[in-house]
C-alpha positions, 0 to 999 in steps of 0.5 A: 583513531583517525582524526576529527576531520576522517571517516571514523575507523569502523569494524565490519561487523556489527556489534549490538548496542548496551544493554537495553533498559538495563536488562541483559541481550542474552538473545543477541549474541556477540560475535567474535571480535577480530584483533586487526579490526579491533583495536584494544580497548587502552587505546581506544582510551587514549586515542578518544582523549586525543579526538575529544581535545583536538574537538575541543581545540577545533571548536575553542577560540573566537573563531569557531569552525563550521560544523563539519561536512561530515557532521552525524554521517558515520556511527560512533565507535564508541558507541557501537561496543558492548562494553563503553560509552563516549564520554563526548554526549551531543558534541560528538560529532559521530551519530550515536544510533541509527535515528541520530545518522545522516547520509553523507554529502554524495546521498549515501550512507555509512556502510555499516548503518542499518539503513546502508544493509537494507539499500545493499539487500534491496540492490541485490533483489532488484539485480536478480530481477533485472535481467532485460528492460520490459520497457514496451511504451512507445519511446519514439514519440517526441519527447517533452521537448518536441524533440523526436529522441530516436527511442525503438528505431534501433534496439541495436543502438539502445541501451538501458541505465538500472540503479540510476538515483530515482530523483534524477531527471532527464537533464540530471543524466544528461549532465552526468552524461555529457561533464561528468562521463564525457560520453557521447550519445544521440539522447537519454532520457530519464523519469523521476522515480524510476530508476531506470534511464533510456541511451540511443547512440549514433552508431555501435562505436559510440555505444561499445564506449558508453558501455565500457565506461559506463557497465559498474559505475558506482554513483552513491550506494549504488552500481549502474547496471548496462542492460538490453532494451528488450526490442518491440514489434510495431507491426502492430499501433494503436491508431491515435486520436492524432490520426496516426496510421493504423497498420493491419493485422492479420485476423488469425493473432491468438490472444495467447500469442502475447505470452511468454512462447515468443518472448525469450527475454522474459526468461520465464516471467509470466502473469503467472509466476507474477500473481501468482507465484505459489501456484506451482506449489500444492496447496498445503506446501503454500500454507506452511510456507505462509505461517513460516513466513508471518514466524519471521514479520512476529519475531520482528515486533520482539526484537523492534518492542524492546529496542523501543522501551525506553531507558530506565524503565523495566522491559513487560513481560511479554519480552521476557516471556518471547525466549520461552516460544523462540523469540515469538512476540505471543503464540501463533496459533496457526493459519487458517485454509480459505475454502476456495483456493481456485477462481476465488477473487471477486474483484480483478484491476486489469492493466491496459497496455502493450505485450512484449510484442506490441501488441494492445493487452488487457490483462497484469503488468509483468513486474515494477514500473519502478523497475522498468517492465511496463509490458502487459500479459492476459490473466487466462493462465493465472489460477485466482481469476474465474473464467467470467472476470478473464472473458470481460477481459478478452472483450474489453481487449478485442475492442481497443484494437479497433478503437481509434483512441489510445491506451495509456502510455506509463513513461510518457502519462498521457492516453486514454484507456487506462484499467478494466475493474471487474466486480462478481455477486452473487445471488444467494450464500455459497453452499458448494465451495468448489463451485461457486463461480456458478452462483454469479448473478450480478457482474459491475464493470469499470472502466478507468480512462484519462478524458482531458485532451480528447474531443467530447463527440469521439469519447462518446462514440466509443463510449457507446461502441463499448457498452456494445461490445460487452453487451453482444460478448455477454449475450453470446457468450455460452452460457450468458453472462450477466452483467448488471452495470457499466460505469466510466471513471475518469482518473487524470493521475499517474497512478491507476489507484484513482480516489474515491471522489474520482468521476463516475459515468454512469452507461445505462445498457439495455439488452434489446436485440437490437444493441445497446441502449446508452444513457451517462449521467452524473445524477442517476443513481449509483450502481451497486451489486450484491454480496453474502457473508454470514448470510448477510446481504451486502451492497458494494458501490464501485470503488468500495472496499469489500474482501476479494475472497468470500467465503475465508472473509467469514471466516476471518471475522467469525475468528476477530469476533471470538477474540473479542468476547463480546456480549450485549453490553459491549461497544464495538468500534469498526474502525476503516469500516468499509461497507460495513461488513465486520460491524454488521456480521457481528452487531447481532453479538455486541450493544451497539457498532460504530463504524468509523469510513472514510471513503463516502460511497462504503458508508453509504453501502453499510448504511443501505447494508444495515437497512436490508439486513434491518440491523439497527444498532449500528452507526456509521460514521463517514470520516477518516480515523485519525480525526475522529477516533479521540471524539468518538471515545470521549463522547461514548463514555460520556453520552449514556447509552438509553439517549443515543440509541434513541437518537439513534432510531430517530435517525436510521438512514443517519450518517455522523461525522462528528467533527466535519458536520457531515449527513447524509442519507441514500442519495446524497452527500454533504461535504465541508472541504474536497479532497487535494486531488494530488493525493491518491491515496485520498478516499474523500466523500463527494459534493453534493446536495443537503439531507432532508431536514428530520434528518438534520434534526436528528443529529442537532438533538443527539449534538446537543444531548452530547453538549449537554451531558459533558457538563455532567459526571461521566457515565460508561456506556458499557461494561466493555469497549472493544475495538476491531480495525482492519486498515489497508497496506499503509496501518493505522495512523499515528493519530489513531494509534495514539487515541486508542493506545491512551484512552483508558476505557479501550481494553481489547484490540483485535487487529486484522491485517492485510500486510503482517510488516505494518501490523507491528511497526502499529504494535510497537507504538501500541504495546511499548512502555511509555516513557518518564519523560516524553522525548521531542522527535529532533531528529526526524531528518532522515524519517523517510529512509526508515523502515517502518519498524525504524519508524514506530520506534521512534514515534514511541519515544512520545507517546503519552503515558498511556498503558501498553497494550501487550500482545496474546495469541495472533492467528494467519487467514489466507484470502489469498491462495498462491500468492505470497500475501495473507491475512494475521489477526492478532489480539492485543489486551491491557 
């Protein structure tokens, strides 16, 4: 055993920790011990006593030494052994768990820890994925200091460094190259958040010396890789608003020329392989692969829930019985196929950028920006995109070739044109799944731009030209294309993911022969299209959430309703309801539906949808679920059913937010608190005018009835309270999980997840027994580096005493053919 000032010697293979909750971990076989690397037990004991004495001597006396810089940066060898425990307790300077483990001074982790192993796997995947850097942004422009950096002038003298720390900026990269490595270079550039840095050199000798010195050098847990920057053809440059010259391009250039035909450096990467990686497989094989993937993910729930169970508490029965079904937490009943396989997406978001040949392109990015990929390729060969969406992307691309405003530069975070969103609506229920494109009768186009810093007259002129281009292109196509609404979204953020309250400017398109009549205003009625699910008509605004595969969504919602065991005495909570699709399609099967959604326009759509379909037993709350979930559960366990029903019937157009006091009608909405513009995931409602007096009076009566009834004994309004949650990919907020878990009146929960990984994390908190004594989360220093499951185990330790749910059954639903994604539905009961 090493001295207290050295790192502990640990075996290469990590052994599982000691028995969990007093039960044998028989499903965790022990790896064979190597006699050379695993010291005998008696030596460990002697060494342990020596280490304890050393620590006591080190801490003894009046002059206490400061905490060692390697404190808790390595896993304790005693703690890692199955048949021994460390006697030092909290005084041991070696970590006794992954949560307690700290990063080392050089920002690396103990190589035997789960964090280091995960980082190593990600690095291997990243190395396999990045052969060349496809950074197609204009790098030869002036940098932040106003000095030209020379990138792109001679690609032969430019290199890219891969696997740099993401928190580095250009200054840190220059310091590393000059002071630490002594490398001569012409210029160096690094953007925070990327794992890439760019360098250029004065001569080939400088380049060769730098490559030899840098290739393979270690920084933290990563090894630096020197890669080539794929040169871009700059024969075609977009004319910017600053008056840069536009170099002509032959009109014979085809849109297909942006593909992989001329991109030898692409090495097989195309929009088809990136967006639809399973398109080469028969659909039956795709379903089998997805089912197998979901099976492996569900096994993580069993393993992590076992680890999360507190000491001294018996393991739940569903964990003990998991061995009988192959380690699954519940029976996986299979996977439901999508009724339509090709062209099924009713919403497509096309990025604006440059192809590998330097041509302005509207399509899909060929990789991740953090990996150094900004190249964009057209969607013509993507089987999940409809022909109508591809046509509008082509029209927009042709317009941008002659636009006087620049496209968005992801490296410099400037430019104007950013993204095109195409949303498709249908005139009625789809009867023929094979020809569902024939039912498309409405199209909403939303172009995302960044207006700040550009001349208003120039911007208005470009919008007029773009509207005319879309109108003319739709009319000239054979057959003509529908065009219902055209919207401009102004977004200043770095990512194209704009908040729901980003300003929208509606442009009225006149279909007169002489062109398009443009009228932009912020006060006009919000544009919208319509679609059908289960014979119900749904109104969809530009930013509202709606399932991209309508026919498969019908199967999904029907399955969720069947598993929820609904009835006339059921109160259904539709959490993250969007435009109300789940609650409205199931409203005829329940006594009442309460939908919760933080996107104001989506809530307005949900209210319109209820009115369009004549549904009266629905209430929609505009707020974050974590803000109102607990108060709503308490309200409906207190307020008599008759009072709630009368209040809702008296204010059919009211949209209620309990804690933030938001009342809205179809045309207007109030909001007390503005969103944080820096949070791209925020979806708060916009400021607006006050609602009508009648709606306010109805709300006032409802609030008075609620407050008066709180003083009386609780009266259960409904015999059955069920929640169906359909959260975004990030999963449920911890506050929502705690509210669902701690209210005993909620006995059944149907979880619909578009990201099975987050379902596993949320289910750990929902299904793990509560500890006898709540542990405070003291060791949350490295929570950002935890996996979602690890963080869920950490949170489960502080879950208040409550009856846990148990997984009953699960089923996958394929809403995204040709991709690796699918929806996962799980029934939880208690």
